[in-house]
PyMOL Python script that loads the backbone (N, CA, C, O; Angstrom):
from pymol import cmd

cmd.read_pdbstr("""\
ATOM      1  N   MET A   1      60.996 -70.575  31.813  1.00  0.00           N
ATOM      2  CA  MET A   1      60.799 -68.564  31.887  1.00  0.00           C
ATOM      3  C   MET A   1      62.114 -68.293  31.117  1.00  0.00           C
ATOM      4  O   MET A   1      61.973 -67.243  30.490  1.00  0.00           O
ATOM      5  N   LYS A   2      63.331 -68.832  30.925  1.00  0.00           N
ATOM      6  CA  LYS A   2      64.181 -68.364  30.285  1.00  0.00           C
ATOM      7  C   LYS A   2      64.575 -68.523  29.157  1.00  0.00           C
ATOM      8  O   LYS A   2      65.694 -68.203  28.755  1.00  0.00           O
ATOM      9  N   ARG A   3      63.391 -69.222  28.283  1.00  0.00           N
ATOM     10  CA  ARG A   3      63.681 -69.918  27.027  1.00  0.00           C
ATOM     11  C   ARG A   3      62.436 -68.424  26.257  1.00  0.00           C
ATOM     12  O   ARG A   3      62.526 -67.700  25.266  1.00  0.00           O
ATOM     13  N   THR A   4      61.529 -68.555  27.228  1.00  0.00           N
ATOM     14  CA  THR A   4      60.766 -67.233  26.885  1.00  0.00           C
ATOM     15  C   THR A   4      61.152 -66.456  26.633  1.00  0.00           C
ATOM     16  O   THR A   4      60.807 -66.197  25.480  1.00  0.00           O
ATOM     17  N   ILE A   5      62.065 -65.425  27.206  1.00  0.00           N
ATOM     18  CA  ILE A   5      62.806 -64.444  27.698  1.00  0.00           C
ATOM     19  C   ILE A   5      63.469 -64.469  26.284  1.00  0.00           C
ATOM     20  O   ILE A   5      63.326 -63.600  25.424  1.00  0.00           O
ATOM     21  N   ILE A   6      64.332 -65.778  26.167  1.00  0.00           N
ATOM     22  CA  ILE A   6      65.589 -65.157  24.945  1.00  0.00           C
ATOM     23  C   ILE A   6      64.359 -64.926  23.946  1.00  0.00           C
ATOM     24  O   ILE A   6      64.247 -63.839  23.380  1.00  0.00           O
ATOM     25  N   LEU A   7      63.652 -65.719  23.785  1.00  0.00           N
ATOM     26  CA  LEU A   7      62.840 -65.830  22.190  1.00  0.00           C
ATOM     27  C   LEU A   7      62.427 -65.040  22.119  1.00  0.00           C
ATOM     28  O   LEU A   7      62.173 -64.728  20.956  1.00  0.00           O
ATOM     29  N   GLY A   8      61.945 -63.912  23.339  1.00  0.00           N
ATOM     30  CA  GLY A   8      60.952 -62.264  23.253  1.00  0.00           C
ATOM     31  C   GLY A   8      61.945 -61.378  22.954  1.00  0.00           C
ATOM     32  O   GLY A   8      61.580 -60.317  22.447  1.00  0.00           O
ATOM     33  N   VAL A   9      63.418 -61.596  23.192  1.00  0.00           N
ATOM     34  CA  VAL A   9      64.388 -60.693  23.033  1.00  0.00           C
ATOM     35  C   VAL A   9      64.705 -60.566  21.373  1.00  0.00           C
ATOM     36  O   VAL A   9      64.815 -59.523  20.728  1.00  0.00           O
ATOM     37  N   ALA A  10      64.830 -62.111  20.836  1.00  0.00           N
ATOM     38  CA  ALA A  10      65.355 -62.383  19.560  1.00  0.00           C
ATOM     39  C   ALA A  10      64.263 -61.879  18.561  1.00  0.00           C
ATOM     40  O   ALA A  10      64.440 -61.282  17.499  1.00  0.00           O
ATOM     41  N   LEU A  11      63.041 -62.276  19.176  1.00  0.00           N
ATOM     42  CA  LEU A  11      61.867 -61.261  18.216  1.00  0.00           C
ATOM     43  C   LEU A  11      61.916 -59.928  18.146  1.00  0.00           C
ATOM     44  O   LEU A  11      61.839 -59.197  17.159  1.00  0.00           O
ATOM     45  N   LEU A  12      62.074 -59.631  19.466  1.00  0.00           N
ATOM     46  CA  LEU A  12      62.125 -58.078  19.402  1.00  0.00           C
ATOM     47  C   LEU A  12      63.463 -57.137  18.780  1.00  0.00           C
ATOM     48  O   LEU A  12      63.456 -55.935  18.512  1.00  0.00           O
ATOM     49  N   PHE A  13      64.586 -58.113  18.656  1.00  0.00           N
ATOM     50  CA  PHE A  13      66.042 -57.447  17.605  1.00  0.00           C
ATOM     51  C   PHE A  13      65.440 -57.842  15.957  1.00  0.00           C
ATOM     52  O   PHE A  13      65.783 -57.148  15.001  1.00  0.00           O
ATOM     53  N   THR A  14      64.713 -58.780  15.830  1.00  0.00           N
ATOM     54  CA  THR A  14      64.422 -59.029  14.433  1.00  0.00           C
ATOM     55  C   THR A  14      62.850 -57.913  13.899  1.00  0.00           C
ATOM     56  O   THR A  14      62.598 -57.785  12.701  1.00  0.00           O
ATOM     57  N   ALA A  15      62.178 -57.387  14.730  1.00  0.00           N
ATOM     58  CA  ALA A  15      61.311 -56.706  14.370  1.00  0.00           C
ATOM     59  C   ALA A  15      61.834 -55.375  14.297  1.00  0.00           C
ATOM     60  O   ALA A  15      61.466 -54.620  13.398  1.00  0.00           O
ATOM     61  N   LEU A  16      62.911 -54.920  15.428  1.00  0.00           N
ATOM     62  CA  LEU A  16      63.839 -53.648  15.431  1.00  0.00           C
ATOM     63  C   LEU A  16      64.297 -53.658  13.836  1.00  0.00           C
ATOM     64  O   LEU A  16      64.018 -52.727  13.080  1.00  0.00           O
ATOM     65  N   LEU A  17      65.088 -54.917  13.398  1.00  0.00           N
ATOM     66  CA  LEU A  17      65.525 -54.550  11.875  1.00  0.00           C
ATOM     67  C   LEU A  17      64.861 -55.028  10.900  1.00  0.00           C
ATOM     68  O   LEU A  17      65.427 -55.249   9.829  1.00  0.00           O
ATOM     69  N   GLY A  18      63.928 -55.204  11.029  1.00  0.00           N
ATOM     70  CA  GLY A  18      62.633 -55.316  10.077  1.00  0.00           C
ATOM     71  C   GLY A  18      62.256 -53.853   9.563  1.00  0.00           C
ATOM     72  O   GLY A  18      62.149 -53.361   8.440  1.00  0.00           O
ATOM     73  N   PHE A  19      62.066 -53.258  11.145  1.00  0.00           N
ATOM     74  CA  PHE A  19      61.558 -51.774  11.085  1.00  0.00           C
ATOM     75  C   PHE A  19      62.767 -50.479  10.359  1.00  0.00           C
ATOM     76  O   PHE A  19      62.420 -49.485   9.721  1.00  0.00           O
ATOM     77  N   LEU A  20      64.115 -50.858  10.680  1.00  0.00           N
ATOM     78  CA  LEU A  20      64.803 -50.360  10.337  1.00  0.00           C
ATOM     79  C   LEU A  20      65.030 -50.300   8.425  1.00  0.00           C
ATOM     80  O   LEU A  20      65.242 -49.344   7.678  1.00  0.00           O
ATOM     81  N   THR A  21      64.883 -51.629   8.182  1.00  0.00           N
ATOM     82  CA  THR A  21      65.022 -51.868   7.021  1.00  0.00           C
ATOM     83  C   THR A  21      63.780 -51.349   5.848  1.00  0.00           C
ATOM     84  O   THR A  21      63.774 -50.967   4.677  1.00  0.00           O
ATOM     85  N   LEU A  22      63.072 -51.519   6.611  1.00  0.00           N
ATOM     86  CA  LEU A  22      61.159 -50.959   5.995  1.00  0.00           C
ATOM     87  C   LEU A  22      61.366 -49.488   5.914  1.00  0.00           C
ATOM     88  O   LEU A  22      60.858 -48.713   5.103  1.00  0.00           O
ATOM     89  N   TYR A  23      62.622 -49.093   7.386  1.00  0.00           N
ATOM     90  CA  TYR A  23      62.388 -47.214   7.027  1.00  0.00           C
ATOM     91  C   TYR A  23      63.381 -46.730   6.042  1.00  0.00           C
ATOM     92  O   TYR A  23      63.521 -45.519   5.875  1.00  0.00           O
ATOM     93  N   VAL A  24      64.251 -47.805   5.217  1.00  0.00           N
ATOM     94  CA  VAL A  24      65.037 -47.009   4.653  1.00  0.00           C
ATOM     95  C   VAL A  24      64.844 -47.442   3.235  1.00  0.00           C
ATOM     96  O   VAL A  24      65.510 -46.869   2.373  1.00  0.00           O
ATOM     97  N   ILE A  25      64.035 -48.358   2.905  1.00  0.00           N
ATOM     98  CA  ILE A  25      62.998 -48.781   1.885  1.00  0.00           C
ATOM     99  C   ILE A  25      62.210 -47.426   1.436  1.00  0.00           C
ATOM    100  O   ILE A  25      62.082 -47.041   0.274  1.00  0.00           O
ATOM    101  N   PHE A  26      61.748 -46.838   2.514  1.00  0.00           N
ATOM    102  CA  PHE A  26      60.740 -46.154   2.282  1.00  0.00           C
ATOM    103  C   PHE A  26      61.318 -44.464   2.127  1.00  0.00           C
ATOM    104  O   PHE A  26      60.905 -43.626   1.325  1.00  0.00           O
ATOM    105  N   VAL A  27      62.254 -44.321   3.032  1.00  0.00           N
ATOM    106  CA  VAL A  27      62.845 -43.232   3.076  1.00  0.00           C
ATOM    107  C   VAL A  27      63.605 -42.712   1.515  1.00  0.00           C
ATOM    108  O   VAL A  27      63.582 -41.550   1.109  1.00  0.00           O
ATOM    109  N   ASN A  28      64.198 -43.774   0.863  1.00  0.00           N
ATOM    110  CA  ASN A  28      64.732 -43.620  -0.414  1.00  0.00           C
ATOM    111  C   ASN A  28      64.326 -43.672  -1.972  1.00  0.00           C
ATOM    112  O   ASN A  28      64.809 -43.434  -3.079  1.00  0.00           O
ATOM    113  N   ARG A  29      62.735 -44.286  -1.169  1.00  0.00           N
ATOM    114  CA  ARG A  29      61.656 -44.442  -1.975  1.00  0.00           C
ATOM    115  C   ARG A  29      61.781 -45.171  -3.036  1.00  0.00           C
ATOM    116  O   ARG A  29      61.109 -44.888  -4.028  1.00  0.00           O
ATOM    117  N   GLU A  30      62.787 -46.406  -3.048  1.00  0.00           N
ATOM    118  CA  GLU A  30      63.389 -47.443  -4.459  1.00  0.00           C
ATOM    119  C   GLU A  30      63.841 -48.488  -3.314  1.00  0.00           C
ATOM    120  O   GLU A  30      64.275 -48.402  -2.166  1.00  0.00           O
ATOM    121  N   ILE A  31      63.541 -49.440  -4.148  1.00  0.00           N
ATOM    122  CA  ILE A  31      64.374 -50.637  -3.569  1.00  0.00           C
ATOM    123  C   ILE A  31      65.245 -51.350  -3.883  1.00  0.00           C
ATOM    124  O   ILE A  31      65.037 -51.462  -5.091  1.00  0.00           O
ATOM    125  N   ASN A  32      66.681 -52.330  -3.514  1.00  0.00           N
ATOM    126  CA  ASN A  32      67.708 -52.870  -4.506  1.00  0.00           C
ATOM    127  C   ASN A  32      67.856 -54.373  -3.402  1.00  0.00           C
ATOM    128  O   ASN A  32      67.519 -54.887  -2.335  1.00  0.00           O
ATOM    129  N   VAL A  33      68.673 -54.528  -4.713  1.00  0.00           N
ATOM    130  CA  VAL A  33      68.717 -56.759  -4.279  1.00  0.00           C
ATOM    131  C   VAL A  33      68.959 -56.454  -2.514  1.00  0.00           C
ATOM    132  O   VAL A  33      68.212 -57.017  -1.713  1.00  0.00           O
ATOM    133  N   LEU A  34      69.858 -55.695  -2.126  1.00  0.00           N
ATOM    134  CA  LEU A  34      70.239 -56.090  -0.707  1.00  0.00           C
ATOM    135  C   LEU A  34      69.073 -55.863   0.431  1.00  0.00           C
ATOM    136  O   LEU A  34      68.863 -56.563   1.422  1.00  0.00           O
ATOM    137  N   GLU A  35      68.400 -54.721   0.016  1.00  0.00           N
ATOM    138  CA  GLU A  35      67.104 -54.587   0.787  1.00  0.00           C
ATOM    139  C   GLU A  35      66.094 -55.722   0.608  1.00  0.00           C
ATOM    140  O   GLU A  35      65.259 -55.882   1.498  1.00  0.00           O
ATOM    141  N   ILE A  36      66.093 -56.688  -0.681  1.00  0.00           N
ATOM    142  CA  ILE A  36      65.222 -57.469  -0.960  1.00  0.00           C
ATOM    143  C   ILE A  36      65.572 -58.739   0.457  1.00  0.00           C
ATOM    144  O   ILE A  36      64.808 -59.228   1.290  1.00  0.00           O
ATOM    145  N   ILE A  37      67.015 -58.924   0.219  1.00  0.00           N
ATOM    146  CA  ILE A  37      68.161 -60.045   1.091  1.00  0.00           C
ATOM    147  C   ILE A  37      67.707 -59.944   2.195  1.00  0.00           C
ATOM    148  O   ILE A  37      67.232 -60.867   2.857  1.00  0.00           O
ATOM    149  N   SER A  38      67.812 -58.730   2.535  1.00  0.00           N
ATOM    150  CA  SER A  38      67.671 -58.240   4.123  1.00  0.00           C
ATOM    151  C   SER A  38      66.107 -58.563   4.804  1.00  0.00           C
ATOM    152  O   SER A  38      65.919 -58.875   5.979  1.00  0.00           O
ATOM    153  N   LEU A  39      64.976 -58.393   3.678  1.00  0.00           N
ATOM    154  CA  LEU A  39      63.795 -59.048   4.417  1.00  0.00           C
ATOM    155  C   LEU A  39      63.285 -60.393   4.450  1.00  0.00           C
ATOM    156  O   LEU A  39      62.470 -60.995   5.150  1.00  0.00           O
ATOM    157  N   LEU A  40      64.285 -60.773   3.124  1.00  0.00           N
ATOM    158  CA  LEU A  40      63.912 -62.629   3.103  1.00  0.00           C
ATOM    159  C   LEU A  40      64.697 -63.219   4.392  1.00  0.00           C
ATOM    160  O   LEU A  40      64.282 -64.246   4.928  1.00  0.00           O
ATOM    161  N   VAL A  41      65.886 -62.516   4.893  1.00  0.00           N
ATOM    162  CA  VAL A  41      66.929 -63.296   6.155  1.00  0.00           C
ATOM    163  C   VAL A  41      65.385 -62.867   7.483  1.00  0.00           C
ATOM    164  O   VAL A  41      64.777 -63.639   8.225  1.00  0.00           O
ATOM    165  N   LEU A  42      65.241 -61.523   7.303  1.00  0.00           N
ATOM    166  CA  LEU A  42      64.072 -61.276   8.367  1.00  0.00           C
ATOM    167  C   LEU A  42      63.199 -62.081   8.462  1.00  0.00           C
ATOM    168  O   LEU A  42      62.854 -62.575   9.535  1.00  0.00           O
ATOM    169  N   GLY A  43      62.667 -62.360   7.289  1.00  0.00           N
ATOM    170  CA  GLY A  43      61.522 -63.447   7.362  1.00  0.00           C
ATOM    171  C   GLY A  43      61.760 -64.689   7.789  1.00  0.00           C
ATOM    172  O   GLY A  43      60.766 -65.167   8.335  1.00  0.00           O
ATOM    173  N   LEU A  44      62.907 -65.571   7.749  1.00  0.00           N
ATOM    174  CA  LEU A  44      63.540 -66.904   8.058  1.00  0.00           C
ATOM    175  C   LEU A  44      63.540 -66.588   9.276  1.00  0.00           C
ATOM    176  O   LEU A  44      62.742 -67.166  10.013  1.00  0.00           O
ATOM    177  N   PHE A  45      64.364 -65.664   9.773  1.00  0.00           N
ATOM    178  CA  PHE A  45      64.178 -65.430  11.165  1.00  0.00           C
ATOM    179  C   PHE A  45      63.520 -65.324  12.016  1.00  0.00           C
ATOM    180  O   PHE A  45      63.881 -65.898  13.044  1.00  0.00           O
ATOM    181  N   GLY A  46      62.265 -64.573  12.040  1.00  0.00           N
ATOM    182  CA  GLY A  46      60.874 -64.382  12.140  1.00  0.00           C
ATOM    183  C   GLY A  46      60.211 -66.135  12.158  1.00  0.00           C
ATOM    184  O   GLY A  46      59.818 -66.771  13.136  1.00  0.00           O
ATOM    185  N   PHE A  47      60.262 -66.462  11.050  1.00  0.00           N
ATOM    186  CA  PHE A  47      59.342 -67.865  10.754  1.00  0.00           C
ATOM    187  C   PHE A  47      59.990 -68.820  11.744  1.00  0.00           C
ATOM    188  O   PHE A  47      59.325 -69.657  12.354  1.00  0.00           O
ATOM    189  N   GLY A  48      61.301 -68.675  11.887  1.00  0.00           N
ATOM    190  CA  GLY A  48      61.875 -69.604  13.375  1.00  0.00           C
ATOM    191  C   GLY A  48      61.827 -69.318  14.711  1.00  0.00           C
ATOM    192  O   GLY A  48      61.823 -70.106  15.656  1.00  0.00           O
ATOM    193  N   ILE A  49      61.782 -67.833  14.709  1.00  0.00           N
ATOM    194  CA  ILE A  49      61.997 -67.377  15.771  1.00  0.00           C
ATOM    195  C   ILE A  49      60.089 -67.763  16.707  1.00  0.00           C
ATOM    196  O   ILE A  49      59.873 -68.023  17.891  1.00  0.00           O
ATOM    197  N   LEU A  50      59.164 -67.640  15.620  1.00  0.00           N
ATOM    198  CA  LEU A  50      57.937 -67.752  16.237  1.00  0.00           C
ATOM    199  C   LEU A  50      57.766 -69.595  15.888  1.00  0.00           C
ATOM    200  O   LEU A  50      56.894 -70.006  16.653  1.00  0.00           O
ATOM    201  N   GLY A  51      58.139 -70.390  15.286  1.00  0.00           N
ATOM    202  CA  GLY A  51      58.153 -71.719  15.348  1.00  0.00           C
ATOM    203  C   GLY A  51      58.873 -72.196  16.813  1.00  0.00           C
ATOM    204  O   GLY A  51      58.689 -73.176  17.535  1.00  0.00           O
ATOM    205  N   ALA A  52      59.382 -71.539  16.861  1.00  0.00           N
ATOM    206  CA  ALA A  52      60.447 -71.901  18.461  1.00  0.00           C
ATOM    207  C   ALA A  52      59.394 -71.494  19.581  1.00  0.00           C
ATOM    208  O   ALA A  52      59.216 -72.234  20.549  1.00  0.00           O
ATOM    209  N   LEU A  53      58.669 -70.246  19.420  1.00  0.00           N
ATOM    210  CA  LEU A  53      57.750 -70.237  20.600  1.00  0.00           C
ATOM    211  C   LEU A  53      56.440 -70.777  20.753  1.00  0.00           C
ATOM    212  O   LEU A  53      55.687 -70.678  21.721  1.00  0.00           O
ATOM    213  N   ALA A  54      56.210 -71.574  19.269  1.00  0.00           N
ATOM    214  CA  ALA A  54      54.841 -72.053  19.584  1.00  0.00           C
ATOM    215  C   ALA A  54      55.324 -73.576  19.779  1.00  0.00           C
ATOM    216  O   ALA A  54      54.364 -74.340  19.681  1.00  0.00           O
ATOM    217  N   SER A  55      56.396 -74.150  19.997  1.00  0.00           N
ATOM    218  CA  SER A  55      56.875 -75.491  20.096  1.00  0.00           C
ATOM    219  C   SER A  55      56.768 -75.541  21.884  1.00  0.00           C
ATOM    220  O   SER A  55      56.984 -74.669  22.726  1.00  0.00           O
ATOM    221  N   PRO A  56      56.456 -76.577  21.967  1.00  0.00           N
ATOM    222  CA  PRO A  56      57.080 -76.679  23.852  1.00  0.00           C
ATOM    223  C   PRO A  56      58.251 -76.810  24.217  1.00  0.00           C
ATOM    224  O   PRO A  56      58.943 -77.379  23.373  1.00  0.00           O
ATOM    225  N   PRO A  57      58.790 -76.506  25.171  1.00  0.00           N
ATOM    226  CA  PRO A  57      60.257 -76.815  25.312  1.00  0.00           C
ATOM    227  C   PRO A  57      60.622 -78.753  25.538  1.00  0.00           C
ATOM    228  O   PRO A  57      59.803 -79.452  26.134  1.00  0.00           O
ATOM    229  N   ASP A  58      61.596 -79.195  25.109  1.00  0.00           N
ATOM    230  CA  ASP A  58      61.741 -80.287  25.486  1.00  0.00           C
ATOM    231  C   ASP A  58      62.000 -80.682  26.987  1.00  0.00           C
ATOM    232  O   ASP A  58      62.535 -79.874  27.747  1.00  0.00           O
ATOM    233  N   ASP A  59      61.559 -82.114  27.465  1.00  0.00           N
ATOM    234  CA  ASP A  59      61.563 -82.047  28.815  1.00  0.00           C
ATOM    235  C   ASP A  59      62.738 -83.527  29.233  1.00  0.00           C
ATOM    236  O   ASP A  59      62.563 -84.731  29.049  1.00  0.00           O
ATOM    237  N   ARG A  60      63.708 -82.904  29.735  1.00  0.00           N
ATOM    238  CA  ARG A  60      64.485 -83.526  30.152  1.00  0.00           C
ATOM    239  C   ARG A  60      64.739 -83.736  31.421  1.00  0.00           C
ATOM    240  O   ARG A  60      65.666 -84.476  31.751  1.00  0.00           O
TER     241      ARG A  60
END
""", "prot")
cmd.dss("prot")
cmd.show_as("cartoon", "prot")
cmd.util.cbc("prot")
cmd.orient("prot")
């Protein structure tokens, strides 16, 4: 249960950062290198978090 809550909060935080990044891109009507890097890093975070949510926890 604790694992799911932590992963959910991490996913929400990543989604918020993604929204803010896209907001800056659309408000400025241009894209620069830092915004591309930000989207790549957020994609990696999202991929990792979704992978962690999909895999079952270890039995210890």
